[in-house]
DOBA-246026 format. One record per residue (C-alpha): x, y, z; residue in one letter. Coordinates in nm, 3 decimals. Layout:
REM DOBA-246026
((X,Y,Z),A) ...
***
This chain:
REM DOBA-246026
((-3.287,-1.987,-3.463),E) ((-3.125,-2.295,-3.309),S) ((-3.310,-2.520,-3.555),Y) ((-3.198,-2.307,-3.850),R) ((-2.838,-2.319,-3.731),W) ((-2.841,-2.698,-3.699),L) ((-3.012,-2.740,-4.034),E) ((-2.759,-2.511,-4.205),N) ((-2.478,-2.716,-4.056),M) ((-2.641,-3.035,-4.186),R) ((-2.665,-2.890,-4.538),Q) ((-2.311,-2.749,-4.536),S) ((-2.170,-3.086,-4.426),T) ((-2.353,-3.257,-4.712),T) ((-2.196,-3.014,-4.957),L) ((-1.845,-3.078,-4.827),L) ((-1.841,-3.445,-4.927),G) ((-1.716,-3.730,-4.706),D) ((-1.844,-3.641,-4.356),P) ((-1.633,-3.897,-4.170),E) ((-1.320,-3.694,-4.246),R) ((-1.473,-3.367,-4.127),L) ((-1.380,-3.232,-3.783),V) ((-1.561,-2.921,-3.657),H) ((-1.313,-2.714,-3.453),I) ((-1.463,-2.445,-3.232),G) ((-1.389,-2.207,-2.949),D) ((-1.588,-2.184,-2.626),R) ((-1.893,-2.046,-2.807),E) ((-1.929,-2.395,-2.961),N) ((-1.955,-2.569,-2.623),D) ((-2.320,-2.658,-2.691),I) ((-2.455,-3.005,-2.619),Y) ((-2.692,-2.996,-2.916),E) ((-2.389,-2.926,-3.135),F) ((-2.212,-3.236,-3.004),F) ((-2.515,-3.454,-3.078),C) ((-2.572,-3.306,-3.422),E) ((-2.214,-3.360,-3.539),T) ((-2.240,-3.726,-3.440),Q) ((-2.578,-3.759,-3.613),A) ((-2.408,-3.631,-3.930),L) ((-2.128,-3.885,-3.895),G) ((-1.872,-3.607,-3.841),T) ((-1.648,-3.520,-3.545),H) ((-1.580,-3.219,-3.325),F) ((-1.301,-3.064,-3.120),L) ((-1.416,-2.777,-2.897),V) ((-1.270,-2.571,-2.616),R) ((-1.499,-2.605,-2.316),T) ((-1.651,-2.338,-2.097),C) ((-1.908,-2.554,-1.911),V) ((-1.827,-2.802,-1.636),D) ((-2.083,-3.064,-1.737),R) ((-2.227,-3.349,-1.535),L) ((-2.043,-3.677,-1.586),A) ((-2.067,-4.047,-1.501),G) ((-2.377,-4.122,-1.293),D) ((-2.461,-3.753,-1.256),G) ((-2.325,-3.721,-0.904),G) ((-2.009,-3.538,-1.012),H) ((-1.873,-3.326,-1.296),T) ((-1.605,-3.345,-1.563),I) ((-1.373,-3.135,-1.346),A) ((-1.409,-3.386,-1.060),D) ((-1.298,-3.674,-1.282),E) ((-1.015,-3.477,-1.442),M) ((-0.882,-3.379,-1.097),S) ((-0.820,-3.750,-1.038),E) ((-0.630,-3.791,-1.367),T) ((-0.252,-3.795,-1.346),T) ((-0.021,-3.612,-1.586),V) ((0.029,-3.834,-1.892),Q) ((0.283,-3.626,-2.081),G) ((0.498,-3.314,-2.050),T) ((0.572,-3.199,-2.406),P) ((0.748,-2.874,-2.492),R) ((0.569,-2.678,-2.763),I) ((0.685,-2.380,-2.967),T) ((0.491,-2.053,-2.947),I) ((0.587,-1.804,-3.213),G) ((0.952,-1.789,-3.318),K) ((1.143,-1.773,-2.990),D) ((0.899,-1.876,-2.717),D) ((0.839,-2.223,-2.575),H) ((0.598,-2.369,-2.323),A) ((0.622,-2.682,-2.109),D) ((0.278,-2.843,-2.101),I) ((0.126,-3.080,-1.846),E) ((-0.101,-3.307,-2.046),L) ((-0.404,-3.494,-1.910),R) ((-0.671,-3.679,-2.104),Y) ((-0.953,-3.915,-2.017),R) ((-1.258,-4.078,-2.176),R) ((-1.565,-3.972,-1.980),I) ((-1.938,-4.035,-2.000),Q) ((-2.079,-3.683,-2.036),V) ((-2.444,-3.611,-1.953),L) ((-2.671,-3.354,-2.119),P) ((-2.793,-3.053,-1.918),P) ((-3.054,-3.141,-1.657),I) ((-3.339,-2.980,-1.850),G) ((-3.249,-3.168,-2.169),K) ((-3.180,-3.519,-2.042),Q) ((-3.505,-3.653,-2.188),K) ((-3.424,-3.518,-2.534),R) ((-3.055,-3.602,-2.571),Y) ((-2.847,-3.909,-2.482),P) ((-2.530,-3.916,-2.278),S) ((-2.211,-3.921,-2.485),L) ((-1.877,-4.095,-2.438),S) ((-1.628,-3.812,-2.501),L) ((-1.258,-3.744,-2.452),T) ((-1.158,-3.459,-2.224),I) ((-0.816,-3.312,-2.292),L) ((-0.651,-3.067,-2.050),H) ((-0.328,-2.892,-2.147),A) ((-0.188,-2.664,-1.878),R) ((0.140,-2.475,-1.891),E) ((0.369,-2.521,-1.595),S) ((0.527,-2.205,-1.461),G) ((0.441,-1.843,-1.530),T) ((0.557,-1.708,-1.868),P) ((0.656,-1.346,-1.920),E) ((0.451,-1.118,-2.138),G) ((0.157,-1.352,-2.198),R) ((-0.099,-1.556,-2.004),P) ((-0.014,-1.924,-1.947),P) ((-0.171,-2.183,-2.175),I) ((-0.471,-2.349,-2.011),D) ((-0.679,-2.536,-2.269),W) ((-0.964,-2.766,-2.178),R) ((-1.083,-2.941,-2.492),L) ((-1.364,-3.187,-2.551),I) ((-1.391,-3.419,-2.850),T) ((-1.562,-3.736,-2.966),D) ((-1.232,-3.855,-3.117),L) ((-1.029,-4.114,-2.927),P) ((-0.710,-4.005,-2.750),V) ((-0.506,-4.292,-2.610),T) ((-0.146,-4.169,-2.631),T) ((0.039,-3.841,-2.568),P) ((0.112,-3.817,-2.942),D) ((-0.260,-3.832,-3.022),E) ((-0.325,-3.566,-2.758),A) ((-0.057,-3.337,-2.907),I) ((-0.213,-3.391,-3.251),E) ((-0.548,-3.262,-3.121),K) ((-0.374,-2.962,-2.962),L) ((-0.211,-2.886,-3.297),D) ((-0.552,-2.903,-3.464),W) ((-0.703,-2.663,-3.214),Y) ((-0.405,-2.429,-3.251),A) ((-0.504,-2.385,-3.618),Q) ((-0.840,-2.239,-3.513),R) ((-0.720,-1.879,-3.536),W) ((-0.603,-1.933,-3.892),K) ((-0.941,-2.087,-3.974),I) ((-1.112,-1.780,-3.829),E) ((-0.895,-1.552,-4.042),L) ((-0.989,-1.754,-4.349),F) ((-1.359,-1.714,-4.269),H) ((-1.306,-1.344,-4.201),K) ((-1.180,-1.303,-4.558),I) ((-1.470,-1.513,-4.681),L) ((-1.729,-1.302,-4.498),K) ((-1.577,-0.953,-4.481),S) ((-1.376,-0.956,-4.803),G) ((-1.584,-1.170,-5.038),C) ((-1.906,-1.075,-4.855),R) ((-2.037,-1.430,-4.891),A) ((-2.320,-1.360,-4.646),E) ((-2.455,-1.086,-4.873),D) ((-2.522,-1.328,-5.158),A) ((-2.884,-1.326,-5.276),R) ((-2.885,-1.652,-5.469),L) ((-3.203,-1.853,-5.427),R) ((-3.091,-2.213,-5.475),T) ((-2.849,-2.428,-5.277),A) ((-2.666,-2.536,-5.594),E) ((-2.590,-2.178,-5.703),R) ((-2.490,-2.080,-5.351),L) ((-2.257,-2.381,-5.327),A) ((-2.090,-2.288,-5.657),N) ((-2.042,-1.928,-5.543),L) ((-1.899,-2.029,-5.205),I) ((-1.663,-2.275,-5.378),A) ((-1.518,-1.988,-5.585),I) ((-1.502,-1.760,-5.281),F) ((-1.318,-2.032,-5.085),C) ((-1.049,-2.054,-5.352),I) ((-1.010,-1.675,-5.356),L) ((-1.009,-1.653,-4.975),S) ((-0.753,-1.930,-4.946),W) ((-0.524,-1.757,-5.196),R) ((-0.538,-1.424,-5.013),L) ((-0.481,-1.593,-4.678),F) ((-0.189,-1.792,-4.826),W) ((-0.036,-1.476,-4.969),M) ((-0.049,-1.311,-4.627),T) ((0.111,-1.611,-4.455),M) ((0.377,-1.681,-4.721),I) ((0.489,-1.319,-4.689),N) ((0.578,-1.391,-4.326),R) ((0.721,-1.739,-4.382),A) ((0.931,-1.673,-4.695),A) ((0.966,-1.296,-4.749),P) ((1.279,-1.335,-4.965),D) ((1.121,-1.576,-5.213),A) ((1.065,-1.489,-5.578),S) ((0.751,-1.281,-5.648),P) ((0.672,-1.526,-5.931),R) ((0.571,-1.771,-5.660),L) ((0.243,-1.580,-5.632),I) ((0.224,-1.330,-5.922),L) ((0.206,-1.349,-6.298),T) ((0.443,-1.154,-6.523),D) ((0.163,-0.908,-6.607),V) ((0.092,-0.843,-6.239),E) ((0.462,-0.794,-6.165),I) ((0.489,-0.544,-6.453),T) ((0.186,-0.349,-6.328),L) ((0.325,-0.330,-5.975),I) ((0.662,-0.214,-6.111),D) ((0.489,0.068,-6.299),H) ((0.293,0.168,-5.988),L) ((0.611,0.170,-5.777),A) ((0.795,0.376,-6.040),A) ((0.522,0.640,-6.026),S) ((0.610,0.707,-5.661),R) ((0.908,0.923,-5.572),R) ((1.224,0.751,-5.449),N) ((1.057,0.410,-5.463),E) ((1.319,0.135,-5.506),P) ((1.241,-0.143,-5.754),P) ((1.098,-0.459,-5.604),G) ((1.301,-0.777,-5.595),R) ((1.151,-1.013,-5.339),T) ((0.805,-1.152,-5.271),L) ((0.781,-0.924,-4.966),S) ((0.857,-0.614,-5.177),D) ((0.570,-0.688,-5.413),Y) ((0.321,-0.784,-5.144),L) ((0.403,-0.461,-4.962),T) ((0.318,-0.271,-5.281),Q) ((-0.013,-0.461,-5.304),I) ((-0.086,-0.384,-4.938),A) ((-0.012,-0.013,-4.999),R) ((-0.291,-0.013,-5.257),L) ((-0.515,-0.128,-4.971),G) ((-0.407,0.144,-4.728),G) ((-0.097,-0.010,-4.570),Y) ((0.148,0.267,-4.471),L) ((0.465,0.053,-4.487),A) ((0.645,0.248,-4.215),R) ((0.974,0.117,-4.082),A) ((0.830,-0.035,-3.763),H) ((0.492,-0.146,-3.898),D) ((0.415,-0.520,-3.867),P) ((0.376,-0.721,-4.188),P) ((0.051,-0.641,-4.374),P) ((-0.254,-0.838,-4.268),G) ((-0.537,-1.004,-4.455),N) ((-0.760,-0.695,-4.479),I) ((-0.509,-0.461,-4.647),V) ((-0.389,-0.745,-4.871),I) ((-0.753,-0.807,-4.971),W) ((-0.818,-0.438,-5.044),R) ((-0.492,-0.400,-5.235),G) ((-0.548,-0.717,-5.435),W) ((-0.900,-0.605,-5.528),S) ((-0.764,-0.271,-5.649),R) ((-0.480,-0.439,-5.839),L) ((-0.732,-0.659,-6.021),M) ((-0.931,-0.348,-6.118),D) ((-0.611,-0.192,-6.255),I) ((-0.534,-0.516,-6.441),K) ((-0.878,-0.519,-6.603),I) ((-0.836,-0.153,-6.702),G) ((-0.495,-0.225,-6.854),A) ((-0.636,-0.517,-7.055),N) ((-0.924,-0.301,-7.184),V) ((-0.687,-0.020,-7.277),S) ((-0.453,-0.259,-7.456),R) ((-0.741,-0.410,-7.656),N) ((-0.874,-0.065,-7.754),I) ((-0.534,0.075,-7.849),C) ((-0.413,-0.244,-8.011),G) 
***
C-alpha cells in the first residue's frame, strides 16, 4: 500500500506539469519520512505539520532539543476570522533531520527547516495556536516564515476543495482504464470543484455583489421562476439571494440564524439546478 501511494504521487506530480513549483501541504498525517524523501526525489517541495519529534544532528538529541535553544525571531500579529487576532512567537531553524532508527540504512538524512509558531497568552473561546511545521524550503527571515504560515493556513480550504472533488464529483468512483482518460476527467472535475468552492467563498466575501458575477441570464431567470413558485418569496437582488436559492435546492433551510450555506448544499443545489436547466432547454426545443 505504501508503494502504491508513493507511485500514485509520482504519477500525479508528472501530470501537474512543472514540479519545482509544486509544494505539497499536509497535516500531521503527512509527517512521514518516506514522504519527505519522495517529494525531493520528484523535485518538488513539502510543508507539513509535525507530530513526531525526530532525531536530529548526530542522533544524540531531537528536533525539540534544538528548537528549545532557538530564540524568538519575530512576534507578528495575525488575523483570525473577522474580529480576532493572535500575537505569535516565531522560531525557525535549519536542522539536519535523521530517518527513523529502523530506516537509517534505506533513507538519507535531510537538511530541513523547522518552523514553530506559538501564540502568546490564552485566547477566549478557542485553543491557542501552536503550529510546528517542517519543510525543505529555506526560511531565513520572519517574512519568509509568515509566508509559510499563510500557506499552511490555506490547508483547510484545500481540503474543502478535495472534499468537493471526491464527495461531490465522486472522482474516486471513476472506472477509466488509462491514465490519459483519467487525467482528462480529473481536469474537468477540478474546474467544476473550483467553481463550486469559489461560489461558496464569494458568497461570504461579497454577499451584496451582482448575481451576474457567477450566473448566466438563463440561470437567473430559472431561479426567479423557482422563487416565484414559493409563497411570500421576495425576488432576489444580490448574489447572496441567488446562492441561497441554489442552496435551498440542495436542502438548505435558510432560517434566520443559519450560517451561510456550505459546499455540500451548494453542490447538491447546483446539480439540481443544472438538471432543471437541461429540462428547460429540452422543453424549449420541443415546443419551439
